[in-house]
C-alpha positions, 0 to 999 in steps of 0.5 A: 549543772554540767561542767563548762565545755567548749563545744564548737569553734569557728574561724574567719580570716581575710585574704592572705599575703606571703611574708616575702611579698609583703617585704618586697612590695611594701615594707622594703620601701617603708623602712629607710637607711640602716633601719631597712637592713635591720628590718629585712633581718627581722622579717626573715627571722620572724617565723612567719611565712604568710599572714592575713590582712583585712587592709593589705598594705600591698593594695592600700597604705594606711600608715599615715591615716589618722586614728578616726579613719582607722576606727571607721574602717575597723567597723567595716572590716570586723563586722563580716569577719565576726559574723562568719566566725560566730556563725561557724562556731554556733553551727559546730556546737549545734546551737542557734544565736537565740540560745546564747545567754552571754556574748563576750567580744575581745578586741584591742584593735578597734573601738566604736559604740555601738560595738561588735557585740551589739551589732552582731547580736542584732544581725545574728538574731540573738535574744534581746535578753542576751547579756554582753561583755566587751573586753578591750586592751588586754591584747594577746592574752584576752581570749583566756580571761574571756574563756574564764568569764564564759566558763563562770557564766555557764557554771552559774546560769546553766546557759550557753556563752559565746566568745568572739576574739576579733583583731585587725592589726593591719589597720595600725601600720605606723608611719615610717620614722627617722630613727631606728625603732626595733619594737615597731619593726618586730610588730610590723613583721609579726602581726596579722588579722583574724576572728575566732569564736568559741561556744561554751555550754554546760556539759556535752562533747568537746573540751572541758574548761578545768581551770583558768589561772594567771600571774601578773608581774607588775614590776615589768608593766612597761615591757609590753604596751599598746598606745593610742596615738593620732596615727593608730595604735602603737605597739611597744615590745621590750626584748626583755619579755622572754626573760620575764616569761622564763621566770614565771611560766614553769611555776604557773603551769606546774601548779595548775597541773598539780591541782588536777593531779597532772604533770607536764608529761600528761599534756599531749596538746600545747596551745602557746601564743606565738608572740614570736620565735623567741617566746616559743623557744623560751616556753619550750626550754622552761617546760622541757617540751619534746621537739614537736611539743609546740608544732601547732603553735609554730605552724600557726605562726608560720601560716597566720602570724601573730593575730593577737587575741584570736591566736591561741584559739586558732591553735586550739582549732588546729589541735582539735582537728588532729588526726586520728584523734585530738589530744586529751589534755591541752594547756593554753598559754598566752602573754600580754600587757601587765606583764601577764601570763594566762593559762587554761587547762582543758580536757577532752570529754564526751 
């Protein structure tokens, strides 16, 4: 059997809004008193120029909605986005939906049964024998264990696997509070919506999945949280997260590369999840990357915000379209609850 290879990516995003328009048109009135001045600074320094929203707060304020209403809206908005991303990925890989042996869906922003995996498998014409896996509440790093599961299936079964990451963070704007909540301001300034699909096949042209690896620092489990509340899902994001990354990222990356006879200097493509500007600055410093090493990550943050699980796949798509040729070696890095760091090593083949 051939090595597992990412043979096609497909992206889909709702309409965009400029960051300054979101601030002046909604969030400037959402935050009050001293909180407003702090929020304005955080929005201005977020690294985000524009982002996408299935439920645009300039048009529709969901901040007081109960969770049930948000979950119903999730199904309405996520299904067409997922269908578009999957269709594009299958076309890029030259496959039909009926060829898919395993369909993995990652999402932490909406839940329903039957879920996106069942509804999309039905609507796109996947085989009744297609196996499905739903990955929830892993947050921003979910795409990488998703790729790991797809890779393992392809290796074991010799059949294609399909991964879809779909997030609608715009559904979880929280009600304005009486107290200053910096963590909530940061999440409102960064997060965005997207769906990205990846097709993994046994051999061929694309990006070979050489290894998926991770490290979890459970002593800092409270640094990143995602709580289900009566008014949607609420983000908890400690300012100490960059410190934890600085302790672990260099060892994780260097040991991964060493197992494949590589060093950081061999890597010509970095897809690092932009949890925010500070996250990227820490990774750049700890890995001693060149000034343009994280250009794709910073560009994605600026144009699309932090879309949670699809974001690293958006960055990989950006690297894949690099002219005149895509990078040979790519390291994907993402971080999330746990506190967990995931890394994937890719090599362009074919």
